[in-house]
C-alpha positions as CSV (number, residue, x, y, z in Angstrom):
1,M,20.2,13.5,34.3
2,S,20.3,10.7,36.5
3,T,19.9,6.9,35.7
4,Q,16.2,5.3,35.3
5,T,14.4,2.4,34.6
6,D,12.6,2.3,31.1
7,H,9.1,3.3,31.6
8,G,8.2,3.5,27.9
9,H,8.5,6.7,26.3
10,E,9.8,9.6,27.3
11,L,10.0,13.2,26.7
12,I,13.8,13.8,28.7
13,P,15.4,12.0,30.9
14,R,14.9,12.2,34.7
15,P,16.2,15.4,35.7
16,Q,18.5,16.2,39.1
17,Q,16.4,17.1,42.2
18,T,18.7,20.5,42.0
19,P,16.5,23.7,42.0
20,E,18.4,24.7,37.9
21,A,17.6,21.3,37.1
22,L,13.7,20.7,38.1
23,R,14.0,24.7,36.4
24,T,15.2,23.1,33.2
25,A,13.1,20.2,32.8
26,L,10.2,21.6,33.7
27,A,10.6,24.2,31.0
28,S,11.0,21.8,28.3
29,V,8.1,20.3,29.8
30,D,5.1,22.4,31.0
31,P,7.0,25.5,30.4
32,A,3.0,27.3,31.5
33,R,4.2,26.2,35.2
34,L,7.4,28.6,35.9
35,D,6.0,31.7,37.8
36,E,3.7,29.4,39.5
37,M,7.4,27.0,40.3
38,Q,9.3,30.3,41.3
39,A,6.5,31.8,43.6
40,S,5.9,27.7,45.2
41,K,10.6,28.3,45.3
42,D,10.5,31.6,46.8
43,D,7.9,30.8,49.8
44,A,9.8,27.4,50.3
45,F,13.3,29.5,50.7
46,A,11.2,31.6,53.3
47,K,9.2,29.1,55.4
48,A,13.3,27.7,55.4
49,V,14.9,30.4,56.7
50,E,11.8,31.3,59.3
51,W,11.9,28.0,60.8
52,Q,15.1,27.5,60.5
53,S,15.2,23.8,58.5
54,L,15.5,22.5,55.2
55,S,12.0,20.4,54.2
56,P,9.9,23.4,53.2
57,V,13.2,23.2,50.5
58,Q,13.5,19.5,50.6
59,S,9.6,19.4,49.7
60,W,10.2,22.0,47.7
61,V,12.3,19.8,45.0
62,L,10.4,16.6,45.9
63,A,6.7,18.2,44.9
64,W,8.4,19.3,41.9
65,A,9.9,16.4,40.7
66,R,6.8,14.4,41.1
67,D,5.2,16.7,39.3
68,I,8.1,17.1,36.1
69,E,8.2,13.0,36.2
70,I,4.7,13.1,35.6
71,A,4.8,15.4,32.6
72,R,7.8,13.6,31.3
73,R,6.0,10.4,30.8
74,P,3.0,10.6,28.4
75,D,1.8,7.2,30.0
76,L,2.0,9.0,33.8
77,S,0.8,12.4,32.4
78,T,-2.3,10.6,30.4
79,R,-3.9,8.7,33.3
80,Y,-3.1,11.7,35.3
81,A,-5.0,13.9,33.3
82,R,-7.8,11.6,32.8
83,A,-8.4,10.9,36.4
84,K,-8.2,14.4,37.4
85,D,-11.1,15.0,35.0
86,N,-13.2,12.8,36.4
87,L,-12.5,13.8,40.3
88,E,-16.2,15.7,39.9
89,H,-18.1,12.9,37.8
90,E,-21.3,12.9,38.1
91,D,-21.6,9.5,38.9
92,P,-20.0,8.9,42.7
93,G,-18.3,5.1,41.4
94,L,-16.4,6.8,38.5
95,A,-15.3,9.6,41.1
96,Q,-13.5,7.6,43.8
97,E,-11.9,5.2,41.1
98,A,-11.0,8.9,39.6
99,L,-9.2,9.3,43.2
100,R,-8.1,5.8,43.4
101,E,-5.8,6.3,40.1
102,L,-5.1,10.2,40.8
103,S,-3.1,8.8,44.0
104,A,-1.8,5.9,42.3
105,V,0.2,8.1,39.7
106,L,1.2,10.2,42.5
107,D,2.7,7.0,44.4
108,E,4.2,6.1,41.2
109,A,5.7,9.1,40.2
110,M,6.8,9.7,44.0
111,K,9.0,6.2,43.8
112,A,10.6,6.7,40.7
113,I,12.0,9.9,41.7
114,R,13.0,7.7,44.8
115,E,14.8,5.4,42.6
């Protein structure tokens, strides 16, 4: 587990960006997504072989590190869930704000994992 900036309460420490560390972290914060993670990992590795490139694997690691960052931090997961709930709100202004908030949460999580 790596060192990190204090973001308030965190359910688990930020995991290293390796497949096994990410899987272990996901099992702690969102075990219902383990099958999804495995399927996307299998797809990423198959593409890496087909394309003869590590970019699909690198993208997989970043996407799951980002999602785990959101799940392990209640501040981010609350904002994320609220924004997702309002994406299709009947009020276009609220839907647009939800889209901005969702983007902000994803950006904050990505920035945090790249520290």
